[in-house]
N, C-alpha and C positions, 0 to 999 in steps of 0.2 A: 888820625885824621883831625884837621881842625873843625870844630863845631862852630857853624856861623851864628852870630848873635841873632836873637829873635825880639821884636819889639814886645815890651811887658805891658799889661793893663791890669788895674785892680780888679778883684773878684766881686762882680755884682752879685744881686739877689738871685738871679737866673742862672748863675755859674756855680758848679760844685766847689765847694770849699775844700782844700786840702786837709787830711786828718791831723789833729794835733799830736805832736810828738809826745811818747811816753815819759814819764818822769824818771829821772836818772837814779838807777839803783833799785828799780822796783821790777819785779817779774810779772809779766801779765797772766792773769788767771786763765784766759782764753786766748787762742790764737788771734793775732792782730787783724782786724777787720779791714779789709780793703774796700774803700768807696767804690760803688758801680763805675764812675767815671774814670777810675784808674785801674780797672780790673785787666788781668791779662786777656780774657776772652774779649773785652771791648777793644783792646790794641790790635788783636788779630783781626778782628772784624773791620777795623779802619783800614788795616793794611790789605785786606782782601778787595777793598773798593778800587785800589791801584793794580790789583792783580788780575781780577776777573771783572771784564766789562759787562758780562751778562748779570752777574751780582749786583754789581753797581747801579745798573739800569733798573733793577726790580727794586732796589732800596729808595732810588730817586721816584720811581712810580708810586711807591706806597706812601712815603712820607712827604715828598715835595709836591707831586702832582695832584694827588688826592688829598687835598687840604681838609675837606670836610671828614675824614676819617679819624676817629681816636687812635692813637697809638696803642699797640699791644703792650701788656705788661713786660718791662725789661728787666728780666731776672738776671742780676749780677752784671750789667753793664749800662752804658749811657746811649740811647738810640740817636740822641742829638749829636754826639760827636762822630757817629758812624755817617749820619746824613752830611755833616760839615765835609768830611773827608771825600765822601762820595761825589759831592758837587764840585770839591776843588780837583779831584782826579778827573772829572769829566771836562773841567776847562782846560786842564793840562793836556789831556789827550785831543781836545778839540783843537788847540793852538797847533800841535804837532800834525794833526790831520790836515788842517788848511795849508800849513807849510809844504807837506809831501804832495798834496795835491796840486799846489803851484808849481812846484818843482817838476812833476810830471808834465803839465802843460808847458812850461818852458822848455822841458826836454824834446817833447814832441815837434815843437817848433823848430829848434836849432838842429834837431837831427833829421829834419825833414820827413818825419812820420816813422823813422825806423823804430823808435822807441815803443810804438803800438805793438810790434811783435812780442815783446816780453809781457804783454797783457794776457795772452791766451795760456801760458802756463800758470800764471797767477789765478785766473779764473778756474782753471781745472783744479788747482790745489784748494782753492777756497770752497768749491762745489764739493769736493771730496770730503772735507771737514764737516761741511753741513749735511752731507749725506749720511755719514757714519753716525752723527749725533754725538751727545756729551755723555753717553752711558758708559761705565766702565767695560761692560762687556756687551758689545752691540750684537744684534741678531745678525745671522749669516746674510740675509737678503740686503742689509746695509754694508757689512763689511767688504763683500765681493766687489761691488760697483765702486765703493771709495778706494779700495786698493788699486783697481784698474786706473781710476781716474787719477789717483795720487802718482803712480809710477808714469803714467802718460805725461803728467804736467813735468815731472822730474826729467825725463828724458827729451821733451821738446826743450826744457831750459837749457839742458847740456848742449843740444844741438845748437841752439841760438847762441850760446856762449862761445862754443868753438868756431861758429861762423863769423862771429863778431871779431875774434882775435886773428882769424885768418885774414879778413878784410883790413884789419887795423895794420898788421905786419905784412900785407902783401904776399902772403903765402900763397902758392899755386902749385896743385898737383902735377906730375909729370904728364899724366895721361891728359890733362886737360889744357895742354899747350896748342898754340895755334895751328890749324890745319889748312894750308894754303891751298890744298885741293878739294876742301869740305865746301859744302853748299853755303852760301851766303857770307863768305868770309869778309868780303869787301863791305857787307851792309852790316854785319853784327860783330864781327871778330875785333880782335886786339889790333890788326892791322890798320883799323880806322880809329885814329886817336879820338874821334868825336863820339864814340859808341861805346857800351858798356861790356859786361862779360859775355863770353861766348856760351853756347849751350853746352850743359854738363850733364853727366849720368850720375854724378855723385850727390847723395843726399846733402851733405854739407854745402856743397857748391850751388844746389837749388836754393838753399837757405841763403847763401851770399848773393845770389842773383836778386832775391827778394830784398835783402838789405841794401844792396847796391843800386837798385832802381835803374835809371837810365843815365847816371852821372858818369863821368870819366873815373878812371882808375884811381887817379890822385885824389879827387872829390869824394870816392868811396872810402879811402883811408881815412880821410879827414873826418867824414861823418862817423866812421866807426870809432875813432878816438874820442869825439864829442860823446858818442852813445856810452863809452866806457866811464868818461867822467860823470855823466849824469847818473849812472848806476852807481857808481862809487858815492857820489853825494847822497844817493837814497839810502844806501848801506850806512853811511855815517850818521844820517838822521835816525835810523832804526837803532844803532848802538847808542847815541846820545840820549834818546828816549828812554832806553832801558837803564842807562846809567843814572838818569835823574830819578827813576823809580827807586833804584838801589839807595841813593842818597837820601830820599825821603824816609825810607825805613831805617836807615842807620842813624838819622838825625832825630827829627820830631817824633817818629814811631818807635824810637828805641826804648827799651824797658826803662832806662834811666830818666828819660825827658817826658814820656808820655804822660805819667801821673800829673804832671804840672797842666792842668787845663787852662789855666789863665795865659799862658804862653803859647798856646797851640795856634800856629798860623793858619790853620784851616778855619777856625772861627773868627780870626782877625780879618779875613778877606771877604766876608759874607756881608750881604746888603741888610735892608731893612726887612725885607720879607723873610729871609732867614732868622733873623733876630725874633720876629713874631712867632714863627713856626717853632723855634727852639725853646721859647718860653712855653708854649702849649706843650710841647713834647715832655719837658722835664717838669711840668706840673702834672702830668696824667701817668707817665710810665711806672711810678713807684707807689701808687695810691692803693689803699685799702678798699676804695669804691672802684670796682671794675666795670667799666662800660663795655659790654660784649656784643659780639655779632651772633644772632641766633644760631646761624649755620656753623660757627666754630666759637663756642663758649669759652674754651679753655685756650685759645689762640695764645702762643707765647711760652705755654708751659711745657711744650714738648709732646712726646708720643705717650698715650695712655698705656698703663700697664696693669692687667689684672684688676679691673674695676670691682669692687664688692658692692653688692645691694643685699642686705640681709633684713628679714622681717621675723621679729620674735614676739610671741604672745606674751602678755604681761600677766603671770600666773602667780598668785601669793606661794610664798614659800612654805608656809604652814597651815594647818587647819584653824588655828586660833590667831586671832589678831589680824587687824586690817593694815596692808602695807601703806607706806607713806606715798603720797603723791609724787610722781616723777615728772620732770619736765625736760625739755631740751636743754636749758640752762644748767640744770643740776647735773646732767650727764657731761656737758662739756666742761663745767668747772672741775669734775672729777678727773677728766682725762688730761687737761692742760698741765697740771703740776707733774704728772708722771712723764709727760713729754719733756718738760723742762729739766728734769732730773738727768736726761741724756747728755746735758752739757757738763754735768758734775765730773772732775777728774777722778781717776782711781784712788782710792784711800791708801796712803802709805806708799804709793808708787810715785815714779817719776812723771811729771806732766808730760802728756804726748801730744802729738799734733793731730789727733783724730778730728775730722772736720764736724762730727757730731757735736763737739764742744761749742761750735759756732751755729748750732741749729737755731733757726728763726720760728716762732710760734706766734701767729696774731690772727685776728679775725678779720674777714673781708666780706664784701657784700657785692653780689653780682646784679647789675642792672642792665637792661637792654638798651642800646643806644638809639634804637628806633622809638621815635616820639619826641626827640629833642629837636628843637629848632636849629641849634648851633652847638658845636663842640663846647664852646666857651660857657654853656648854660648848665654844664654838669655840676651836681651838687656836691663840689669838693670842700674840703674843710672839716674840722673836728666836730662841730655841731651837727652839721647833716649826716656824717658819718655815724656819729653816736645815735641819732635818731632812727637811721635806717637800720643799724645793728639791733637795736632794742625792738623795733618793729619786725624784723625779719627772723629773729632767732627761734621764736615760737610758731611761726607759720610754715605751711607746706605749699606755698603759693608756687606757681609754674614759672613765673618770669623773673621775680626778685628772690634771690637765693643767699642764704647765709652759709658760710663756710668757715671752719677752723684750718687755716692754711699753715703747714708745716714745711720749711724749705731747708735744704742742705745744699751748699754750694762746694762742691770739691773740685781738685785739679785746677787751682786758680780760677774759680768760677767757670770752668769749661764743661764740668759735668754738673748738671743741677737736678736735684731730685725734689720734687714738690708733691705733697700729699694734701688733697682736699677731703676734709671730713665733715659730713653733715648728719645730724641727728634729728629724727621727727617722731614724736608720738601721736597716734591718732587712733581712737577707737579700741584702747586697751592692746595695742601693737606698737611696739618700738621698732622703727625702721632706721637701719644704719647704712650710709652711703659713703665709701671710701674710693676716692679716685686718685690713685697715684700717677704721675706723669714724670717722664724722665726726659731731660733734655740732653741730647747727645753732644759730644765735644765738638769743637770747631772743626772745620774741614782740614783734612791733612795737609793739602797744598798752602792753607793758610797757615797752619802751624809752622810750616817750612819757610816761611817768608824770610826770616833772620839769616837762614843758611843760604838761601838763594841769592839774597843781596850780598852777602860776603863773597860768595863764589862770583858774582858778576863784578865786583871790585876788585878782587884779587886774582881773577883769572888771566890765562896766558892771552896774548895778543892773537895768536892764530885761532884760538877758541872763540873769541870775541867776534873776529872777522868772519869765521865760517857761519856763526849764527846770523850776524848782520847780513851777509850775502843771501842767506835763505830766505830772509825775510822781505827781500827787495821785490820779487815778483807779484806777491799779494798785497805789497803796501798800499797800492792805489784802491783796491777793493776795500780793504779794511778802513781805509781813510774815508771813502765815500760812505760806508755804513755808519761810521761815527758822525759824519756830518748829516746824513740823513736822519739819524736817531735824534740828534739834538735838535733838528728843524721839526720833526714830528712832536717832540716834547714841548717845544716853544708854542707850536700851534695849539697843542692841547691845553697847555697853560692859559694861552690867550682866549681861547673859544669854549672851553669846557665849562666855565662857570661854576667850578668847584668851591670857590671861596663862599659863595652864598648859598651853596646847596645844603640839604637837610643833612644833619649829623649821622654818621655811618659808625658801625663798630668795626674793629681792625680786620682786614681781609688777610693780611700776611704778617709774619712776625721777622724783623730784621735778623733775630737771633736764629730762628728756624731756617731762615734761608741760608745761612752760613753754617749750618749743622751738618756733621757727617752722618753717613748711613748708620753707622755704629762705631762704638768705641773699642779700646783694646780689651783683652782679657782681665787685665787689672781694674779697668774702669767698670766693666760689667760686674766683676765681684764686689766693687765698692758701692755700686748702686744697689744690688742685691742686699748688701748689709745694711744700708741706709733704710731701705723700705722694710726690710724685716724688723729692724729695731723699732721705726716708727709704727707699723702695723700691730707689732705686739703690745707696744704701750697703749695703742688705742682700744685694742680689744681688751686689754687687762682693765683699763679705766672704765670701759662700758660694763664690764662684768662687775667690778666693784660697785658701781653706782646702782646696778640692779640688786646686788646683795645688800647693801646698805638700805636700800628702800624696802626690803623685804620680799622681793620677787624671786622666782626660781631663775636659776642660771644654767642648768644643765642643757636645755635646748641650744642656748646661745653658744656655749662652749663647744657643743658638737657641731654646730654650722661653722664656727670660726675654724675648727680643726679641719673639717672638710674642704673648705674654701681655701685654707693656708695650704693643704697638701694637694690640691687639684683633684680631690676625690668626689665620690658621689654619696649623697645623703640617702640612705634607704630606712625607711621607717619600719618596716617589717620584713623578715626573711623567713618566717615559718612557712615550711612546706615548700621552700623554693630553693632553687640552685642557681648561682651566677658566678660570674668571673668578671674581674676588672683588671684592664691593662691592654696594651698592645698585642696583638694576635692571641688573645685570650679565647679560650673555649671552655664551655662547661656542659656536663652531662649529668642526668638525674640517675641515681642508683639507689638502691634501697639501704645502703650503709653509710653512704656519705656523698660528697660532691667536691672532690678535689678539683682544683683549677689546673688548667693546662699550663706549662711553662709560660712565663710572661704575664700570667695573671695572679691573684691572690686567693687563698684558700677561703672557701664559702663557710660562713658562720651561721649556724642554726640556733634557733631558740625562739621564745615568745617575743623578744625585743632584740634585735641584732643590728649592727651598724657595720657596713664595709667601709674601711677608711683608706 
């Protein structure tokens, strides 16, 4: 297939630059880093804007309508490109919706209202889809009425289709012939050429009577053929719209062309307001200074997993000698080199493709967005960031928080693991906060967009026709929903006053909106491996910092073991009997306390720990 040419434009300061090509003959030490604007996750999210209108509308609501909101951190993708394709997909769908609505209006006029009959199965099918909902496994009270409405709509559509064909070809059942002795023959029957269909006991003929109205037999046949032509035109519109989507996926959203952001037609077709918002999004989304929403401080990082909050008393390791002062900076400086060692390839081995070699370690500061007059007033820049880091690393304040951020992007940035580490010493107590987050892969239907586009373009003609015909009854309802949503968004944009509103933190993350509920077994294994490696290095670095400062480490090590294994820390079990585990039981005896199956054997002594 010939790829159409796309107008080019030079890359500006607000447009991501393509990565430089590696020098010839040199082997990269680490896997080639893909810039966020060219990542596979970003490409699939852009394609999802054409595939799922609900997802597209939520992206537009968050990034376009609510101009006062700071964008959530965009881990491994460019939210500005997703917004550009969401707006473009809406424009394309709106144009098709207006055309289909106009075609319905013309069809109703030229068929003298016969086309209205096909609205009823469309309404039933649309109501069935809305009743069932978007859950993968809907509850029974939704599935049953949705099933009944769906099949009622299909049966009614079949009846209308057969009645239309009968009227078009002038087919008449033998039992429905003229009855010269029947009542009202001269008034209603075919013997009077100025009147329409006779009475009939057949369901198909009843619908044909409705379609024929009071016209002549020849007029009814002509109207039926006009009705068929209008329905065929609606089916062609549905097929053409689907093919256009497939060509977008195979052209500008193809893996080969998507990395070239400067030639993206979705950004070329936007106006001044988009350019302004695009500059703000790209200035905010990858910053080390994060403006957050108090209700969702880690918005954009994914689902929290096994958050650690440990408190360890700082006790001298020996009776002689005074331990060295320990601060948050000292601990973090001890942890960071250990984390960066995870990038080192195995010695003497062949360089692998482990995503830990691309591990990112940096420091970030979280500031509440509340209190800013405008999102443009955010203190971005190297000097304000350094000032906030220096001021927050040693404080335990509630609103401004300093974190060591460790990020691993696996599976082409579809699986993102981020660990936020915070250390605070207060009153001879060291507190360690570890907040791991996992961003699940992109939705399965988004991942299959290339396969779907290929199937659309290479599928057989009967398959395409069957799909298009099935879309005809509900086409007007869907078009009116698209037009109504656009009008509502336009009204909200004109009257909401969000451009001058006070700044807000992000409410939703574009990446989280397009994430699946869970990943595959391989992806879950990789996420667990990344988390284990990072958590182990964090714990090892804190323990070394305590040991180097002359502090005891036994209590810290014990708490880390208990938290890592999901166990319970027991200070003393003297004279006690206990069992830990699912369905565990314990009983006290004079000789011991064995745990029941499923639990662990009890340990006795002056100091014992169940792990």
